[in-house]
Short mmCIF file of the C-alpha atoms (twelve columns), coordinates in Angstrom:
data_MODEL
# 
_entry.id   MODEL 
# 
loop_
_atom_site.group_PDB 
_atom_site.id 
_atom_site.type_symbol 
_atom_site.label_atom_id 
_atom_site.label_alt_id 
_atom_site.label_comp_id 
_atom_site.label_asym_id 
_atom_site.label_seq_id 
_atom_site.Cartn_x 
_atom_site.Cartn_y 
_atom_site.Cartn_z 
_atom_site.pdbx_PDB_model_num 
ATOM 1   C CA . MET A 1   -5.887  2.830   41.200  1 
ATOM 2   C CA . LYS A 2   -5.118  2.977   44.908  1 
ATOM 3   C CA . LYS A 3   -1.901  1.634   46.360  1 
ATOM 4   C CA . GLY A 4   -2.004  -1.952  47.425  1 
ATOM 5   C CA . LEU A 5   -4.825  -2.929  45.063  1 
ATOM 6   C CA . LYS A 6   -3.939  -5.409  42.372  1 
ATOM 7   C CA . PRO A 7   -5.481  -5.116  38.936  1 
ATOM 8   C CA . ASN A 8   -8.392  -7.424  38.422  1 
ATOM 9   C CA . LYS A 9   -8.145  -10.063 35.684  1 
ATOM 10  C CA . ASN A 10  -11.421 -8.765  34.253  1 
ATOM 11  C CA . THR A 11  -9.942  -5.267  34.050  1 
ATOM 12  C CA . LYS A 12  -7.000  -6.576  32.022  1 
ATOM 13  C CA . ASP A 13  -9.342  -8.508  29.724  1 
ATOM 14  C CA . ASN A 14  -11.552 -5.465  29.232  1 
ATOM 15  C CA . ASN A 15  -8.514  -3.287  28.484  1 
ATOM 16  C CA . SER A 16  -7.231  -5.758  25.907  1 
ATOM 17  C CA . LYS A 17  -10.688 -5.998  24.305  1 
ATOM 18  C CA . VAL A 18  -10.955 -2.214  24.115  1 
ATOM 19  C CA . GLU A 19  -7.439  -2.015  22.691  1 
ATOM 20  C CA . ALA A 20  -8.220  -4.682  20.080  1 
ATOM 21  C CA . ARG A 21  -11.436 -2.893  19.140  1 
ATOM 22  C CA . MET A 22  -9.613  0.430   18.783  1 
ATOM 23  C CA . ASN A 23  -6.938  -1.228  16.639  1 
ATOM 24  C CA . ALA A 24  -9.585  -2.847  14.423  1 
ATOM 25  C CA . GLU A 25  -11.378 0.492   14.072  1 
ATOM 26  C CA . ARG A 26  -8.124  2.246   13.164  1 
ATOM 27  C CA . LEU A 27  -7.388  -0.388  10.517  1 
ATOM 28  C CA . SER A 28  -10.924 -0.074  9.204   1 
ATOM 29  C CA . ASP A 29  -10.466 3.684   8.878   1 
ATOM 30  C CA . LYS A 30  -7.272  3.107   6.900   1 
ATOM 31  C CA . ALA A 31  -9.078  0.625   4.641   1 
ATOM 32  C CA . VAL A 32  -11.817 3.150   3.922   1 
ATOM 33  C CA . LEU A 33  -9.248  5.879   3.222   1 
ATOM 34  C CA . ILE A 34  -7.187  3.730   0.866   1 
ATOM 35  C CA . SER A 35  -10.295 2.340   -0.862  1 
ATOM 36  C CA . ALA A 36  -11.662 5.818   -1.461  1 
ATOM 37  C CA . LEU A 37  -8.302  7.049   -2.746  1 
ATOM 38  C CA . ALA A 38  -7.980  4.021   -5.051  1 
ATOM 39  C CA . ILE A 39  -11.438 4.586   -6.515  1 
ATOM 40  C CA . LEU A 40  -10.821 8.311   -6.995  1 
ATOM 41  C CA . TYR A 41  -7.405  7.673   -8.534  1 
ATOM 42  C CA . GLY A 42  -8.938  5.087   -10.867 1 
ATOM 43  C CA . ILE A 43  -11.552 7.606   -11.996 1 
ATOM 44  C CA . LEU A 44  -8.832  10.222  -12.534 1 
ATOM 45  C CA . LEU A 45  -6.832  7.730   -14.597 1 
ATOM 46  C CA . LEU A 46  -9.884  6.874   -16.718 1 
ATOM 47  C CA . PHE A 47  -10.416 10.574  -17.335 1 
ATOM 48  C CA . LEU A 48  -6.747  11.083  -18.280 1 
ATOM 49  C CA . GLN A 49  -6.765  8.035   -20.527 1 
ATOM 50  C CA . ASN A 50  -9.808  9.308   -22.422 1 
ATOM 51  C CA . MET A 51  -8.218  12.760  -22.685 1 
ATOM 52  C CA . GLY A 52  -5.121  11.166  -24.205 1 
ATOM 53  C CA . TYR A 53  -7.078  9.725   -27.127 1 
ATOM 54  C CA . SER A 54  -8.303  13.113  -28.317 1 
ATOM 55  C CA . ILE A 55  -5.955  15.259  -30.369 1 
ATOM 56  C CA . ALA A 56  -7.289  18.421  -28.709 1 
ATOM 57  C CA . THR A 57  -6.703  17.260  -25.134 1 
ATOM 58  C CA . ALA A 58  -3.750  14.835  -25.412 1 
ATOM 59  C CA . SER A 59  -1.145  17.432  -24.489 1 
ATOM 60  C CA . GLY A 60  -3.174  18.387  -21.417 1 
ATOM 61  C CA . ALA A 61  -3.361  14.756  -20.322 1 
ATOM 62  C CA . VAL A 62  0.387   14.282  -20.739 1 
ATOM 63  C CA . THR A 63  1.049   17.521  -18.867 1 
ATOM 64  C CA . PHE A 64  -1.201  16.443  -15.996 1 
ATOM 65  C CA . VAL A 65  0.570   13.071  -15.809 1 
ATOM 66  C CA . CYS A 66  3.880   14.958  -15.597 1 
ATOM 67  C CA . ILE A 67  2.466   17.131  -12.812 1 
ATOM 68  C CA . LEU A 68  1.364   13.991  -10.961 1 
ATOM 69  C CA . PHE A 69  4.832   12.498  -11.474 1 
ATOM 70  C CA . TRP A 70  6.742   15.433  -10.011 1 
ATOM 71  C CA . GLY A 71  4.106   16.188  -7.386  1 
ATOM 72  C CA . SER A 72  4.286   12.622  -6.109  1 
ATOM 73  C CA . ILE A 73  8.049   12.911  -5.698  1 
ATOM 74  C CA . VAL A 74  7.605   16.051  -3.609  1 
ATOM 75  C CA . GLY A 75  4.727   14.536  -1.619  1 
ATOM 76  C CA . ALA A 76  6.621   11.327  -0.856  1 
ATOM 77  C CA . MET A 77  9.655   13.236  0.367   1 
ATOM 78  C CA . LEU A 78  7.541   15.651  2.397   1 
ATOM 79  C CA . PHE A 79  5.583   12.946  4.226   1 
ATOM 80  C CA . ALA A 80  8.702   10.825  4.791   1 
ATOM 81  C CA . ALA A 81  10.463  13.836  6.318   1 
ATOM 82  C CA . LEU A 82  7.427   14.642  8.469   1 
ATOM 83  C CA . ALA A 83  7.229   11.030  9.647   1 
ATOM 84  C CA . VAL A 84  10.849  11.114  10.740  1 
ATOM 85  C CA . TYR A 85  10.620  14.597  12.282  1 
ATOM 86  C CA . ARG A 86  7.453   13.909  14.259  1 
ATOM 87  C CA . GLU A 87  8.359   10.261  14.909  1 
ATOM 88  C CA . GLN A 88  4.955   9.137   13.652  1 
ATOM 89  C CA . ARG A 89  5.096   6.006   11.532  1 
ATOM 90  C CA . GLY A 90  1.489   6.559   10.471  1 
ATOM 91  C CA . LEU A 91  2.592   9.321   8.111   1 
ATOM 92  C CA . LEU A 92  4.590   6.784   6.121   1 
ATOM 93  C CA . LEU A 93  1.264   5.510   4.736   1 
ATOM 94  C CA . TYR A 94  0.861   8.800   2.883   1 
ATOM 95  C CA . SER A 95  4.441   8.633   1.659   1 
ATOM 96  C CA . GLY A 96  3.696   5.145   0.344   1 
ATOM 97  C CA . ILE A 97  0.610   6.422   -1.467  1 
ATOM 98  C CA . PHE A 98  2.714   9.086   -3.167  1 
ATOM 99  C CA . ILE A 99  5.337   6.489   -4.112  1 
ATOM 100 C CA . TYR A 100 2.580   4.384   -5.682  1 
ATOM 101 C CA . VAL A 101 1.399   7.404   -7.693  1 
ATOM 102 C CA . LEU A 102 5.010   7.999   -8.747  1 
ATOM 103 C CA . TRP A 103 5.348   4.376   -9.885  1 
ATOM 104 C CA . THR A 104 2.103   4.437   -11.877 1 
ATOM 105 C CA . THR A 105 2.835   7.758   -13.543 1 
ATOM 106 C CA . ALA A 106 6.322   6.513   -14.442 1 
ATOM 107 C CA . ILE A 107 4.716   3.520   -16.145 1 
ATOM 108 C CA . ILE A 108 2.303   5.785   -18.009 1 
ATOM 109 C CA . ARG A 109 5.039   8.208   -19.072 1 
ATOM 110 C CA . PHE A 110 7.752   5.776   -20.047 1 
ATOM 111 C CA . THR A 111 6.035   2.626   -21.336 1 
ATOM 112 C CA . GLY A 112 5.388   4.100   -24.757 1 
ATOM 113 C CA . ASN A 113 1.924   2.729   -25.473 1 
ATOM 114 C CA . TRP A 114 -0.863  4.726   -23.824 1 
ATOM 115 C CA . ALA A 115 -3.514  1.966   -23.713 1 
ATOM 116 C CA . GLN A 116 -1.173  -0.804  -22.560 1 
ATOM 117 C CA . ALA A 117 0.413   1.421   -19.920 1 
ATOM 118 C CA . PHE A 118 -2.981  2.226   -18.478 1 
ATOM 119 C CA . ALA A 119 -3.907  -1.469  -18.536 1 
ATOM 120 C CA . ILE A 120 -0.857  -2.253  -16.397 1 
ATOM 121 C CA . VAL A 121 -1.745  0.575   -14.027 1 
ATOM 122 C CA . TYR A 122 -5.347  -0.618  -13.698 1 
ATOM 123 C CA . VAL A 123 -4.152  -4.145  -12.884 1 
ATOM 124 C CA . SER A 124 -1.798  -2.705  -10.277 1 
ATOM 125 C CA . LEU A 125 -4.572  -0.552  -8.817  1 
ATOM 126 C CA . PHE A 126 -6.853  -3.574  -8.502  1 
ATOM 127 C CA . SER A 127 -3.998  -5.631  -7.006  1 
ATOM 128 C CA . ALA A 128 -3.211  -2.895  -4.491  1 
ATOM 129 C CA . PHE A 129 -6.880  -2.631  -3.551  1 
ATOM 130 C CA . VAL A 130 -7.110  -6.387  -2.937  1 
ATOM 131 C CA . LEU A 131 -3.779  -6.544  -1.089  1 
ATOM 132 C CA . VAL A 132 -4.770  -3.723  1.259   1 
ATOM 133 C CA . HIS A 133 -7.997  -5.463  2.195   1 
ATOM 134 C CA . VAL A 134 -6.285  -8.838  2.623   1 
ATOM 135 C CA . ASN A 135 -3.664  -7.165  4.814   1 
ATOM 136 C CA . ILE A 136 -6.300  -5.561  7.009   1 
ATOM 137 C CA . TRP A 137 -8.264  -8.810  7.227   1 
ATOM 138 C CA . LEU A 138 -5.097  -10.651 8.285   1 
ATOM 139 C CA . ARG A 139 -4.353  -8.000  10.898  1 
ATOM 140 C CA . THR A 140 -7.846  -7.878  12.381  1 
ATOM 141 C CA . THR A 141 -8.106  -11.669 12.619  1 
ATOM 142 C CA . GLY A 142 -4.693  -11.884 14.278  1 
ATOM 143 C CA . ARG A 143 -3.164  -14.024 11.553  1 
ATOM 144 C CA . PHE A 144 -0.611  -11.353 10.680  1 
ATOM 145 C CA . GLU A 145 1.123   -12.026 13.998  1 
ATOM 146 C CA . LYS A 146 2.740   -15.143 12.506  1 
ATOM 147 C CA . LYS A 147 6.040   -14.460 10.806  1 
ATOM 148 C CA . SER A 148 5.331   -16.974 8.035   1 
ATOM 149 C CA . VAL A 149 2.099   -15.195 7.073   1 
ATOM 150 C CA . ARG A 150 3.890   -11.842 6.933   1 
ATOM 151 C CA . ILE A 151 6.651   -13.304 4.775   1 
ATOM 152 C CA . ILE A 152 4.150   -14.916 2.375   1 
ATOM 153 C CA . PHE A 153 2.058   -11.738 2.133   1 
ATOM 154 C CA . ASN A 154 5.069   -9.496  1.524   1 
ATOM 155 C CA . THR A 155 6.501   -11.930 -1.015  1 
ATOM 156 C CA . VAL A 156 3.238   -12.001 -2.974  1 
ATOM 157 C CA . ALA A 157 3.062   -8.192  -2.940  1 
ATOM 158 C CA . VAL A 158 6.656   -7.818  -4.160  1 
ATOM 159 C CA . VAL A 159 6.173   -10.470 -6.865  1 
ATOM 160 C CA . ILE A 160 3.106   -8.633  -8.195  1 
ATOM 161 C CA . LEU A 161 5.006   -5.327  -8.219  1 
ATOM 162 C CA . VAL A 162 8.017   -6.852  -9.968  1 
ATOM 163 C CA . LEU A 163 5.865   -8.636  -12.574 1 
ATOM 164 C CA . LEU A 164 3.971   -5.475  -13.426 1 
ATOM 165 C CA . THR A 165 7.195   -3.491  -13.625 1 
ATOM 166 C CA . LEU A 166 8.734   -6.121  -15.886 1 
ATOM 167 C CA . CYS A 167 5.614   -6.019  -18.081 1 
ATOM 168 C CA . SER A 168 5.973   -2.273  -18.502 1 
ATOM 169 C CA . MET A 169 9.679   -2.594  -19.234 1 
ATOM 170 C CA . GLY A 170 8.922   -5.351  -21.725 1 
ATOM 171 C CA . LEU A 171 6.429   -3.087  -23.468 1 
ATOM 172 C CA . ARG A 172 8.933   -0.247  -23.528 1 
ATOM 173 C CA . THR A 173 11.712  -2.338  -25.054 1 
ATOM 174 C CA . GLY A 174 9.416   -4.243  -27.394 1 
ATOM 175 C CA . ILE A 175 10.292  -7.653  -25.951 1 
ATOM 176 C CA . LEU A 176 6.770   -8.272  -24.662 1 
ATOM 177 C CA . LYS A 177 5.230   -7.238  -27.973 1 
ATOM 178 C CA . SER A 178 7.375   -9.744  -29.856 1 
ATOM 179 C CA . LEU A 179 6.566   -12.484 -27.330 1 
ATOM 180 C CA . LEU A 180 2.842   -11.805 -27.624 1 
ATOM 181 C CA . GLY A 181 3.025   -11.403 -31.394 1 
ATOM 182 C CA . VAL A 182 1.384   -7.986  -31.287 1 
# 
């Protein structure tokens, strides 16, 4: 722009529209990525669960869950370090995905009951899928700008995580089995 010329109001409006469209497209790309990863991870978990029921393949399933457990620790640390080193907060999404895999494999490994552990993980996978899409919908509609909406959304997400973790701990200790009469 030449000196002395003031920016036109239409130019500012067009820039904000383009910026909003780019932000919505970026969020849509993240939704597609996370949805695809959730579906693929769900299929992998179904495969591992079925492997665990066969005597011939149970040790392989447990070994693969252990590999996922330790690999997710390494992946989470790697992407967190890269995010800090490169100063790119976008890489923290991948670290969060690895932390989720770590959490689910910990539930599978330490709950004690194969079928019930996978049931908790499937509920968490469905909850995560829904929460991601609600989050993106709130962001694209501009409702996430309100502090109260962010607090409510984050509270719901944490409550779901804590409830599922408590369910797995209850299964591990036997408290939930005695409450349910199973």
